[in-house]
Residue, then its C-alpha position, 0 to 999 in steps of 0.5 A: x494489508x487489506x490491498x493484497x493482490x497475490x501471495x507476495x504482491x502489495x498495492x502501492x498507491x502514487x497518490x492519496x486520491x487513488x488510496x481513497x477510492x480503495x480504502x474510503x474509510x482510512x485517512x491520509x495518516x493511514x495511507x502514509x503508513x501504508x506506503x511506508x510498510x509497502x516501501x520497506x517490504x519491497x526493498x527487503x525483497x519480501x514483497x513486489x509492488x503493483 
């Protein structure tokens, strides 16, 4: 959740390269986990993606 933009918005990265620019210390597994959580929250109506 380090990428939070607002109270109900989570950042979604289309590519691993975009994710690495913002999170250089994290690896591809953490990117996939972030994307999975962001997608789940979006589909449950708990977050908006940006």
